PAKOL-181474 format. One line per field, with one value per residue: x negated, y negated, z negated of N, C-alpha, C, O, CB in turn; residue in three letters. Coordinates in Angstrom, 2 decimals. Each point is the difference from the previous one (the first is absolute). Glycine has a CB too. Layout:
BEGIN
n_px	c(X ...)
n_py	c(Y ...)
n_pz	c(Z ...)
ca_px	c(X ...)
ca_py	c(Y ...)
ca_pz	c(Z ...)
c_px	c(X ...)
c_py	c(Y ...)
c_pz	c(Z ...)
o_px	c(X ...)
o_py	c(Y ...)
o_pz	c(Z ...)
cb_px	c(X ...)
cb_py	c(Y ...)
cb_pz	c(Z ...)
aa	c(ala ...)
***
This chain:
BEGIN
n_px	c(-98.45 2.61 -0.75 2.10 1.87 -0.16 2.65 1.06 -0.01 -2.51 -1.35 1.54 -2.45 -0.84 -2.44 -1.13 -0.59 -2.98 -0.13 -2.46 -2.09 -0.61 -1.20 -2.99 1.17 1.05 0.77 1.74 1.57 0.97 1.06 1.89 1.32 0.78 1.50 1.74 1.23 0.93 1.67 1.64 0.96 1.14 1.81 1.39 0.90 1.44 1.73 -2.91 0.36 -2.84 -0.49 -2.23 -2.19 -1.05 -1.96 -1.24 2.45 1.96 -0.94 0.20 2.96 0.80 -1.01 1.61 2.75 -0.18 -0.22 2.52 2.63 2.52 -0.98 1.51 -3.02 1.78 -3.13 -0.05 -2.69 -0.36 -2.34 1.09 -3.34 1.45 -0.38 2.55 -0.57 0.79 2.72 1.02 -0.54 1.71 2.52 0.13 0.08 2.14 3.08 -1.00 -2.94 0.75 -2.90 -0.22 -1.78 -2.04 1.19)
n_py	c(-105.83 -2.22 -2.43 -1.34 2.62 0.71 -1.66 1.21 3.22 -0.76 2.49 2.70 -0.64 -1.66 -0.15 0.98 1.69 -0.77 3.06 -0.56 1.54 -3.17 0.23 1.14 -0.61 2.91 -3.12 0.36 2.56 -1.65 -2.40 2.00 1.01 -2.91 -0.61 2.65 -0.82 -2.85 1.25 1.93 -2.33 -1.66 2.32 0.45 -3.04 0.33 2.86 0.29 3.01 0.18 -1.54 2.53 -1.73 3.14 -0.29 2.36 0.60 2.89 0.44 -3.04 -0.10 2.57 -1.06 -2.72 1.40 1.98 -2.51 -1.73 1.75 0.97 2.73 -2.58 -1.68 -0.54 1.33 -1.52 2.17 -2.53 1.76 3.43 0.20 2.35 2.57 0.40 -0.08 -3.01 0.30 2.17 -1.80 -2.37 1.74 1.26 -2.85 -1.42 1.98 -3.05 1.27 -1.21 1.61 -2.67 2.75 -2.41 0.85)
n_pz	c(-112.75 -0.20 -2.45 2.02 -0.31 -3.40 0.03 2.91 -1.15 2.37 -1.41 1.18 -2.20 -2.34 2.51 2.39 -3.24 1.37 -1.35 2.74 -1.68 1.80 -3.11 0.79 -3.04 -1.37 0.00 2.64 -1.13 -2.53 1.82 1.60 -2.67 -0.91 2.72 -0.16 -2.78 1.02 2.40 -1.90 -1.82 2.44 1.13 -2.83 -0.19 2.84 -0.83 2.32 1.11 -1.28 2.87 -1.26 1.80 -1.54 3.04 -2.15 -2.32 1.18 -2.93 -0.88 0.98 -1.62 -2.77 0.20 0.68 -2.49 -1.92 1.18 0.97 -1.76 1.30 1.36 0.94 2.76 0.57 2.98 -0.96 2.64 0.92 -0.76 0.53 -2.31 1.02 1.71 -3.13 -0.33 1.60 -2.02 -2.54 1.16 0.60 -2.95 -1.38 1.83 0.63 0.96 1.77 2.90 0.23 2.15 1.03 0.50 3.05)
ca_px	c(0.51 1.45 0.53 0.99 1.30 0.42 1.26 1.12 0.35 -0.34 -0.99 0.47 -1.04 -0.90 -1.43 -0.68 -0.97 -1.26 -0.76 -0.96 -1.33 -1.07 -0.94 -1.05 -0.34 1.03 0.69 0.97 1.08 0.85 0.72 1.08 1.03 0.71 0.86 1.06 0.94 0.72 0.94 1.08 0.84 0.74 1.04 1.03 0.78 0.84 0.84 -0.32 -0.76 -1.44 -0.64 -1.34 -1.11 -1.02 -0.86 -1.20 0.25 1.36 0.22 0.03 1.29 1.04 -0.09 0.45 1.45 0.64 -0.06 0.63 1.26 0.99 -0.02 0.92 -0.48 -0.10 -1.41 -0.50 -1.46 -0.33 -1.41 -0.45 -1.04 -0.39 0.25 1.37 0.30 0.29 1.27 1.08 0.13 0.62 1.41 0.72 0.16 0.80 0.90 0.35 -1.21 -0.24 -1.42 -0.37 -1.34 -0.79 -0.19)
ca_py	c(-0.01 -0.09 -0.44 -1.05 0.58 1.05 -0.28 -0.01 1.35 0.25 1.06 1.33 0.60 -0.97 0.20 1.07 0.23 0.56 0.79 0.76 0.11 -0.62 -0.52 0.97 -0.05 0.54 -1.12 -0.55 0.99 -0.14 -1.27 0.28 0.79 -0.90 -0.87 0.87 0.22 -1.26 -0.16 0.97 -0.50 -1.16 0.49 0.65 -1.08 -0.60 1.08 0.07 1.19 -0.15 0.27 0.35 0.18 0.58 0.82 0.48 0.05 0.53 0.66 -1.03 -0.69 0.93 0.16 -1.25 -0.10 1.00 -0.49 -1.31 -0.20 1.07 0.96 -0.40 -1.25 -0.03 -0.24 0.26 0.11 -0.13 0.24 1.17 0.78 1.07 1.39 0.49 0.48 -1.17 -0.57 0.86 -0.24 -1.31 0.07 0.81 -0.77 -1.19 0.37 -1.20 -0.50 0.20 -0.09 -0.34 0.51 -0.76 0.79)
ca_pz	c(1.34 0.03 -1.29 0.19 0.33 -0.92 -0.69 0.94 0.38 1.39 0.08 -0.36 -0.81 -0.61 0.13 0.72 -1.06 0.43 -0.96 0.79 -0.60 0.77 -0.99 -0.27 -1.41 -0.90 -0.65 0.96 0.15 -1.19 0.15 0.96 -0.69 -0.93 0.80 0.52 -1.10 -0.22 1.11 -0.21 -1.10 0.48 0.91 -0.82 -0.63 1.04 0.56 1.43 0.43 0.19 1.28 -0.49 0.93 -0.86 0.85 -0.68 -1.44 -0.11 -1.29 -1.05 0.09 -0.45 -1.45 -0.63 0.18 -0.87 -1.38 -0.19 0.73 -0.14 1.11 1.06 0.60 1.47 0.33 1.35 0.00 1.42 0.37 -0.77 0.67 -0.92 0.38 0.05 -1.35 -0.83 0.48 -0.50 -1.44 -0.19 0.42 -0.98 -1.23 0.30 1.11 0.80 0.64 1.44 0.30 1.36 0.28 0.95 1.21)
c_px	c(1.52 0.62 1.09 1.39 0.51 1.35 1.19 0.43 -0.35 -0.97 0.59 -1.01 -0.84 -1.43 -0.42 -1.17 -1.24 -0.67 -0.99 -1.37 -1.09 -1.04 -1.03 -0.37 1.12 0.79 1.06 1.17 0.94 0.80 1.16 1.13 0.81 0.96 1.18 1.07 0.81 1.03 1.19 0.95 0.85 1.14 1.13 0.87 0.97 0.98 -0.16 -0.70 -1.49 -0.34 -1.48 -0.97 -1.15 -0.94 -1.30 0.17 1.38 0.26 0.00 1.34 1.11 -0.02 0.49 1.51 0.74 0.07 0.86 1.40 0.97 0.01 0.90 -0.41 -0.05 -1.41 -0.23 -1.52 -0.43 -1.50 -0.58 -1.03 -0.50 0.38 1.50 0.43 0.37 1.32 1.17 0.23 0.70 1.49 0.83 0.27 0.92 0.92 0.42 -1.23 0.01 -1.49 -0.19 -1.42 -0.69 -0.30 -1.32)
c_py	c(-0.04 -0.54 -1.04 0.57 1.03 -0.27 0.04 1.40 0.34 1.16 1.33 0.70 -1.10 0.45 1.14 0.30 0.67 0.76 0.87 0.01 -0.53 -0.60 1.08 0.07 0.61 -1.10 -0.60 0.96 -0.09 -1.29 0.16 0.78 -0.87 -0.92 0.79 0.25 -1.27 -0.23 0.95 -0.50 -1.18 0.42 0.69 -1.04 -0.63 1.00 0.08 1.32 -0.33 0.22 0.16 0.16 0.52 0.89 0.35 0.11 0.57 0.64 -1.00 -0.72 0.88 0.14 -1.25 -0.12 1.00 -0.50 -1.24 -0.15 1.15 0.89 -0.43 -1.33 0.13 -0.44 0.27 -0.03 -0.05 0.18 1.17 0.79 1.15 1.37 0.30 0.44 -1.16 -0.63 0.81 -0.20 -1.33 0.05 0.83 -0.80 -1.21 0.29 -1.18 -0.60 0.33 -0.20 -0.30 0.46 -0.85 0.87 -0.26)
c_pz	c(-0.07 -1.26 0.16 0.23 -1.00 -0.64 0.94 0.42 1.45 0.12 -0.44 -0.91 -0.63 0.24 0.91 -0.88 0.52 -1.11 0.77 -0.64 0.92 -0.94 -0.32 -1.47 -0.85 -0.71 0.93 0.21 -1.20 0.04 0.98 -0.67 -0.94 0.76 0.56 -1.07 -0.26 1.10 -0.15 -1.09 0.45 0.94 -0.77 -0.70 1.00 0.63 1.52 0.31 0.11 1.46 -0.33 1.15 -0.85 0.76 -0.74 -1.50 -0.29 -1.37 -1.15 0.00 -0.53 -1.52 -0.73 0.13 -0.89 -1.44 -0.23 0.60 -0.26 1.24 1.15 0.68 1.52 0.36 1.48 -0.09 1.45 0.22 -0.78 0.79 -0.89 0.52 0.01 -1.40 -0.93 0.41 -0.53 -1.49 -0.27 0.33 -0.97 -1.28 0.19 1.18 0.88 0.66 1.48 0.23 1.48 0.25 1.07 1.20 0.56)
o_px	c(0.61 1.22 0.94 0.99 1.09 0.81 1.13 1.05 0.38 0.15 0.67 0.33 0.15 -0.42 0.82 -1.04 0.07 -0.19 -0.27 -0.31 -1.00 -1.15 0.33 -0.60 1.17 1.19 1.09 1.14 1.22 1.16 1.08 1.18 1.23 1.12 1.12 1.19 1.21 1.11 1.14 1.22 1.17 1.11 1.17 1.22 1.12 0.85 0.98 -0.71 -0.39 0.59 -0.67 0.30 -0.62 -0.38 -0.72 -0.91 0.66 1.04 0.80 0.60 0.87 1.05 0.69 0.68 1.04 0.99 0.47 0.75 -0.42 -0.35 -0.25 0.78 -0.44 -0.48 0.48 -0.59 0.07 -0.79 -1.17 0.22 -1.05 0.39 0.81 1.14 0.97 0.79 0.99 1.14 0.86 0.84 1.18 1.08 0.82 -0.40 0.47 -0.01 0.45 -0.63 0.53 -0.91 0.64 -0.41 -0.35)
o_py	c(0.83 0.09 -0.04 -0.62 0.54 0.92 0.19 0.16 1.06 0.83 0.08 0.99 -1.18 1.04 0.77 -0.66 1.05 -0.53 1.13 -0.86 0.68 -0.22 1.19 0.98 -0.30 0.16 -0.34 -0.43 0.05 -0.03 -0.53 -0.30 0.12 -0.23 -0.51 -0.07 0.08 -0.45 -0.39 0.03 -0.11 -0.50 -0.15 0.17 -0.35 -0.38 0.10 0.55 -1.16 0.86 -0.95 0.65 -0.77 1.07 -0.88 0.47 -0.39 -0.25 0.14 -0.20 -0.47 -0.06 0.11 -0.35 -0.33 0.22 -0.23 -0.89 1.13 -0.43 0.39 -0.56 1.02 -1.04 0.99 -1.06 1.02 -0.04 -0.01 0.31 0.58 0.16 -0.68 -0.26 0.09 -0.40 -0.56 -0.03 -0.08 -0.52 -0.28 0.09 -0.30 -0.20 0.21 -1.19 1.06 -0.86 0.70 -0.34 -0.55 1.15 0.57)
o_pz	c(-0.66 -0.17 -0.80 -0.39 0.19 -0.12 -0.45 0.62 0.48 0.90 -1.03 -0.66 0.33 -0.51 0.50 0.08 0.63 -1.10 -0.39 -0.84 0.23 0.39 -0.06 -0.44 0.23 -0.24 -0.45 0.17 0.16 -0.42 -0.24 0.22 -0.06 -0.44 0.05 0.29 -0.22 -0.28 0.26 0.17 -0.37 -0.11 0.35 -0.08 -0.35 0.80 0.74 -0.84 0.13 0.66 -0.39 1.01 -0.74 -0.49 -0.48 -0.69 -0.96 -0.62 -0.93 -1.06 -0.73 -0.64 -1.02 -0.97 -0.57 -0.70 -1.12 -0.41 -0.22 1.10 1.15 0.77 0.53 -0.46 0.55 -0.25 0.69 -0.94 -0.37 1.17 0.25 1.16 -0.62 -0.40 -0.75 -0.86 -0.45 -0.46 -0.88 -0.74 -0.21 -0.58 -0.86 1.15 1.11 0.32 0.43 -0.61 0.86 -0.77 0.89 -0.15 1.03)
cb_px	c(-2.62 -1.27 -3.14 -2.78 -1.69 -3.20 -2.40 -1.85 1.42 0.21 -2.47 0.92 -0.18 2.14 -0.96 1.78 1.78 -0.05 2.20 1.59 1.81 2.75 1.43 -0.25 -2.57 -2.62 -3.15 -2.99 -2.74 -2.82 -3.20 -2.85 -2.69 -3.08 -3.10 -2.85 -2.78 -3.13 -3.04 -2.73 -2.89 -3.21 -2.91 -2.73 -3.02 -2.72 0.67 0.54 2.42 -1.04 2.41 0.72 1.38 1.95 1.70 -0.40 -2.18 -1.04 -1.87 -3.09 -1.69 -1.22 -2.63 -2.88 -1.40 -1.82 -2.76 -3.01 -0.81 1.75 -0.22 1.04 -0.90 2.96 -1.17 2.66 -0.15 2.75 0.90 2.01 0.38 -0.13 -3.03 -1.45 -2.53 -3.25 -2.13 -1.68 -2.94 -3.04 -1.91 -2.15 -3.10 -1.45 0.35 1.92 -1.71 2.98 -1.07 2.49 0.11 -0.59 2.71)
cb_py	c(0.45 1.78 0.53 -0.84 -0.94 -0.47 -1.58 -2.36 -1.18 -3.24 -1.75 -0.85 3.25 -1.65 -1.68 -0.04 -0.88 -1.31 -1.12 0.27 1.29 -0.27 -2.74 -1.38 -1.76 1.85 -0.14 -0.84 1.48 1.36 -0.74 0.29 1.92 0.31 -0.92 1.17 1.62 -0.51 -0.32 1.85 0.88 -0.91 0.44 1.81 -0.11 -1.21 -0.42 -3.06 2.02 -0.09 -0.36 0.48 -1.09 -1.19 -0.19 -1.49 -1.58 0.63 1.91 -0.09 -0.82 1.30 1.45 -0.76 -0.44 1.61 1.16 -0.01 -2.41 -1.05 1.40 1.76 -1.52 0.52 -0.37 0.02 0.35 -1.51 -2.42 -0.20 -2.63 -1.75 1.33 1.00 1.85 0.00 -0.29 1.70 1.41 -0.59 0.04 1.99 1.04 -1.32 1.61 0.73 -0.79 0.06 0.91 -1.65 2.88 -2.53 -0.59)
cb_pz	c(1.52 1.71 -0.21 1.33 2.15 -0.31 -1.17 0.18 -2.15 -0.38 0.62 2.83 1.13 -1.24 -2.72 2.31 -2.25 2.72 -1.26 2.89 -1.51 1.49 -0.92 2.73 0.18 -0.09 -0.90 0.96 1.17 -0.90 -0.25 1.66 0.22 -1.14 0.54 1.27 -0.80 -0.87 1.24 0.55 -1.28 -0.11 1.45 -0.25 -1.23 -0.35 -2.62 0.95 1.11 -3.02 1.81 -2.98 2.37 -1.38 2.55 2.49 0.62 3.09 1.85 1.27 2.72 2.83 1.33 1.49 2.93 2.19 0.98 0.40 1.99 -2.59 -2.79 -2.01 -2.60 0.73 -2.89 1.40 -2.86 1.25 0.89 -2.34 1.02 -3.03 -0.35 2.80 1.12 0.55 2.52 2.24 0.48 1.27 2.59 1.53 0.17 -2.02 -2.55 -1.87 -2.57 1.27 -2.73 0.79 -1.52 -1.70 -0.58)
aa	c(arg gly ala arg asn leu ser ser gly ile asn ala glu tyr gly asp tyr gly asn gly his lys ala thr ser pro asp leu ile glu leu gln lys asp ala phe ile ala gln ile lys his ala leu arg leu lys lys pro phe val ile his gly arg gly ala glu met asp ala phe glu ile met lys ala lys ala pro lys asp gln lys ile his phe his cys tyr ser gly ser trp asn thr ala cys lys met leu glu his phe pro asn met tyr ile gly val thr gly)
***
């Protein structure tokens, strides 16, 4: 998404990473995690902030980001529907994170 404009610096972020658990098969969930990791690595190479969509998979997304991203990474976790406790843990670990909640 937005690949045509990446070199011009127009995009403020790279992608809208999906890591939701709508998949019912464990194999599909693992495939989603692998794709999420690849997207994170690509965004880091481009030095772009993350825009995360992980409804229903907040803890998985958090664990992957903790393992793959620096603590000062800029992150917008939108459509957040997880627990207050998980949100607090994410914000404590990633001080440059913003969380958008679903109304």
